[in-house]
N, C-alpha and C positions, 0 to 999 in steps of 0.2 A: 381651418380647415377648407383644402383648394375646391373651383366649382367644379371638378370632378369628383372630384369624394365627395361632395354633398351632392351631386348631382345620382350617385347614387344611392344610397345612403337615405332620401330623403323629398325625389320629389317620386310622382306615379310612376310605379309600376308597370303603365302601359305605356305611356309616357320617353323613361326609359330604356324599354327593350324596341324600341321602334326608333330613338336614335343610337340606338346601340349597333342593332338588327342591319338597317338598311342599308351603311356603307359595311358591314361583314357582308348584307348579301352582295351589296353588285362586286364585292372584291371578290368573292370564289366566284359570282356566275361568269366571269367575264377572264378568269381562271381557265373557268372551263370554256367558255370559248374559246379558248387559245386551243386547249388541246383537240377539240374539232373540228378550229380551222385547220390548225394542223395536221388533220387528219384528213382532211379535205387537200391543200395540197399535197401533203404528200400520196396519199391516193388517186391523183387528181395526174403530179409531173413525174409523179415516177414507176405508181404502181399497184399490183393487189398484191404484191407480194411485201411491200415493201412497208403496208398497212399490217400484216403480218409480225414483224418486223416490228414497227409500235407499240403489236401485244405482246410481243415478247420481252423486250426493254420498260413498260413500265411498270413490271412490277419490284424493278430492280430499281427505277424512280422510285416506286412510291418504297421501297427501305431505306430506303434513305431521308425523304419526306419523313418518316416512321420518326428515324433516327432524331428532327429537328422537332420535331409534334413533342418529342418522348421528352426535351431539353424541356423544350418553348412555354409549354401545357402547364408541362410540374415545377415550374419556377412563376407564368403567370398564376398560376393559385396559390400561390405561397405569396406573391410578394399582392395579389386585391385582398388574405385573408391577415397579411399588415398593412398595410392599411387600410383600413377596417379597426384594429387594433391597433393603427395609428402608429405604430418601430416604425420607422424610416433607416432608423440603422439593418433592419431585415431584407428590406424593400434593397440598399444598397448590394446586401452579402448576394440577392438571389442573383441579380440582376449582369452580377458580376463573374460571377459562377459559373451563368450559364452563356454568356459567352468564350468562357475560358471551353467545361466542355462542348461547344457549339467546332468550336478552331482544329480543337486535337479530334473529333469522330471525322471531324469535315476532311482533315488532311488526309488520317488513315483509311474512309476510305479511298479518296483520290489511287493513292498507293495502291492497297490491293487487291482493289479490281479494276486495273490497266496490268498487275501481276500477273490476274486468273480469268481476263474475259472473257477468251472462249471457250471452257471449263461452266462457265456461268450462265452463258450462254446456253449453252444445249441444253441443259441443268433446267434453266425455265422454259423452253422444252422449244428453241429455235431446232431447226431443226434444216438437209442443206443447203435449202435453197432460200430458207429467209436468213440462214445467218451472214452472210456478207453482207447484206441491210441492217442487218444488226448490231451488226458488230461496229462496224463508219460511223453507225450514232452515235451509238452505248460509246467510244473511247470519246470521243470531243466534249457529251454530255459531263460524263465522270472530272474534265478537266475545272469544269465551271463547282465541283460539287460544295467548294466552304461559303463560295459566291450565296449559293442556292438556302445554304444550311443558317446563315445567318441572317437568309434575307425571312426565310419564317421562319425561326427561332422569334427574332426580333416583331415582327407579328403581332403572336402572343401575349407578347411583354408587354404590347402599346397599348393591344387593346385590355387591357390587367386595370390598367390605369385611368377606362374607360376614353380612349378615346382612340376613337373608333374609324374616324374621319384618314388619319393617317397614314392609319393602317390600311384599309381601302387602298390609301394615295399612290404607297407602294411595291400595294398586286397592281391598281392600274398598269403603269407607268413601267412596271417590267414584262407585262403582257400584251399592255398597247403596240411598244413601242417591235414585242414577236410574233404577232400577225403585219405589222409593218416589215418587220428584215425579212421574213418567209418565204414572202414570193422573187425577192427580190435577188436571195441568194440561190433559191432552186430552180426558181426561172429563167432570173435576167443573166445567174451567172453558170447555173445551171451548174451544180453544184450535187441535186439532190437530197437524201437522205443528211449528208455531211452539212449543205447547205440550212436548215433548218437545225441541225445538231446546232448551230457557229449562232445563231438570228436566239435560238436559247437561251449559250451563255451566257450572250454579247447581255439580252438583259435583264439574264438575273445578276449581274456587271451594276448595271443602272440602279433597279434596286435593295445594292448593298448601296453604290454611291448617295442614294437618297432616305437611309436609312439613315448611316455613320451621318449627312449633312444637319437630318433632323434633333439626333439622339445634341447636338452638340448648338445647338443654339440655343438652350438654356429655355425649353419649351416645356421640356419634359418631369417627373418624377425618375426617370429612371436615369439618375446616372451615374456617365462611368466612370470609375476612379481608382487612381493605379494599384491602393489598397486592398481595394475590395478582386482583385486579378487575379487570387492565387486559388485551387483549391482546399477549401474547407467542410472535411467529414460528411456532417452534420447534413449542412445548405444543401449539399449533394447528394446522396443518399434523401432527402424528401423530394427533392427536385424529379432526380434518378426515381421513388420510389410511385410515390403520384404522377409524374406524364407515364408509369412505364405501361397503362394499360389502352395510352393513345399508342404508344409505339408499341405493342400487340396489337393493338386494333389491324395497327397498317403495317408492320408482318405477316400474320396470319391475310390478309390482303395476298403477299407476297408467293408465303405457302401456298396454296390456297392458287394464285396463277399456274404454280410447280406441275400440281394436280391436276387443274382446269387445260391445260394449256400440253399435258405429254398425253391427258384423257381421251384431248381433240387430234390430238398426233391420230393416235391412234382407233377412232371412232368418226373424223371425220379427216383428216388429210389436211392442208395446205389450205384447202375454203370455208374450213370450218375456224379456224386460228384467226383466218381475219375479218370472219364476222364476227367474231368476238372483241376483234378487236375492233368494231367499227358501235358496236352494240354499249362495248364498257364501256365507248368514250359520252354516249345519248346515258346511260346509269347512273353520271358523273351530273350531266348536267340536271340529270333531274332531281341530284343531290346537295351541287349545290347550294338550293336555298337554304338547303332543309339543314346544315352545318354555316350560311349563315344569321340566324336565328337560334343554333348554340353559341354560336362564339357571339351573342349578344345578349348570351341568358348566362355564362359562366361571369363574369366580371361579376355580372348584378347577384347570383346567387350568392358567390364566395366571396362575396364585403360584405356581405350582410347577413350570411354567418357567421362571420368576424366579428361582424358589429352587434351580432345576436339577436338579433332580426328578423327570429322566426316569418313570422305575416307573411313580411316583404320579397323572402323565400317561399313558403307555401304559392304568393300571389303569383308567385315568377314560374314556376313550374307548370301550370296549373295552364299559363298565355302558351306559354311554348309550347306546348305539347295540340290547343289547339288549332296555332300558328303553322305545325311544321303537317299536320293532318291533312289540314285547307290545303298546300303546299302542291304537298303529295297523292293530292287527288285530281289534283284540275293538273299537273306537268305527265301523270299518268296517263288521262283520259286523252292527252295529245296523239299519246303513243299510241293506244291503241287506236286511233279514227281514223292517224297520219302513220303507218311505222313506209311504207317504200314512196312515200314521198319524202319522208326525213330520210334512207336507205337513201338514195337516189342523191342526197347534196354530197355524198363522201365519195361513189362511185362511179361508172357506163356502164358495169358490170353486169352486166341481168342477171343473170346465177345468183350472184355476189347479194340483186335487190331484194332476190327472191328467198334466200334464206333469212336476210341482215329481221325479211316483215315480222316474216313468222317466225323467228328468236323472239325479238320487243317482247312479241305481243306475253311472249309466257314470261319471260324475265323480270319483267316489270312490272306481272298481277300480285302482287301482295305488298307494292312500294306504297301504298295507303296505309296501312298505319304501317311501317316501317317508322313513321317519321315518334312512332312512340321511344321505339327503340333506342332512337338515339338522343334521344333526350334523356331517358330513365341515367345511361351511361353517363352522358356526363356530368350529369347534378352529381354523382361520385365523384366525380374527378374535382365540377367546384367545392367539393366539399373535406376533400385532401381525404379519403375513405378510398385510401385506391382497391385493397382485397378488392372488396364487393366489385367493381367500374373495372375491372383487371374479368375477372367472373362473365362480367355485361359483356366487355370487349369482347369477351375467343366465341362470348357463344351464340355468333351468326353465320361466323365465317367459318371456326377451327372447328370447335363441336358438332356443329350439324351442318354444314355445308359440305365438307371434306367427306365424312363419311358416307352420307348423300348422293357427293358423286361416284365416290366409285361404289356403291351394292345399287345404284336405282338404272345405271345400262346392264347390268348381268339380269336386272326380275323381266319378266315373259319377254327377255329382249330388247328390251327398250333399245337400246345403242345410243348412240348421240341426242333423244330425246330426254330417256335423264338423266342425262345432265343436263337438262335445260330445266328440267321441272325442279332439279336440288337453287334452283334462287328460289322461287317465291315457295317452296312447301319452310329451309330456313328462313326465312323472313317470318314464315306463318307462326313458324316456334319459338324461336329467338324472343319474338314480341309477346309471350301469355309469359313464359318465365321473367321480364324484366319487366311485367307490369308486376307479377308476385314481390316480389326486390322493393317495384319503387314502392305496394302501397305498403307496406312493411319501416320502408326508413321514410316516409307521408310521418305514419302516425310514433314512429322514432322521436320524430321534429315537435307533434303538440303534443309531445308530455313535456317535450323541453321548453315550450311556449307555454304553459300551462304553470308551470314551476316555475318562469322569470313571476306571472303574473305577480 
């Protein structure tokens, strides 16, 4: 048993969760910081319409991320459970199949995206004024898709073996470089949104090269061997089925964006889309620490479930819920107390600042309870239970949010306010349903634990 496997199976759960969560949280926060800095540079260097373009393009980027997360999280769950069961052959198969899928899907997205770029941007809510900025940005981002897919997928695989620090550095390298290059390409070379996109692609290539170097140093259990770089139906089906909930969660975000951006276009025009472009980045920043805890939790839960150590699975669930709830409360408190100050960082447009402050307060009002929902959905992924994780991933954005966005604006002529109210209401409803699922799953785990005694 190597040091990382020993840690996952034997060390105190609180210590392991901290050791895995802190690097993941730092990496996620840095990544969220990039999204914020990117919006700041573009908003101040190009203008309000360019921020609207980011709001339109963002869900397409989320869709790409969804494919990468599907492969990465599905393979990571399989790897964690296989390491717990001491099945190294299956580990190598999971790694090989994950990378073959990532390359194939990445190249397909680039080709299809460039071929139908204007149609895609209109579908995702671009107005005639926003379209030129969105097209300039997205056409370059699509070129780097394969590097982004590889990096995101690898981050999940590396965390699955308990090596959270390396996963953290892969994100810090790419994000840090992006933050440095953004102002150079936007302000010095005066390339506007194209410059921001070029900076992003170059940063993704840097992360890709760092990961390749790590995988070939011999310090990882994740060996890339030629004989495993071929599609095996059983392995791919397990990767996709388990990772499908992550994909659905990401894709549901894109579907939500189509409905949301088009609704905003109807009820609030360009200014509403730009407002959401800023608010959405702030929400992402609030959520990143929660996802960091989740990424620390998943290898612990998956490994110990595979090793049949149910008590440790229960412990990590409890600690993860407590941690995410505290973090979500602190983040929400800052957003409620200083909304104008936060929005002012992104733009000098007084109307945008005023709109954004009131919208931010409404949208984040139920975020303190959302950690519970995220933990619940992630747990079922870790245990390899595809159906419950898919259902919970669909809850917040598809099952509750989209109907609310379509219905609430028409009730008592709420209009734009109804769209913003859909956020906290869907957070509340999805958390209640997740609590029911989680309670039943913990009861099942306790029965298994009792049987093993």
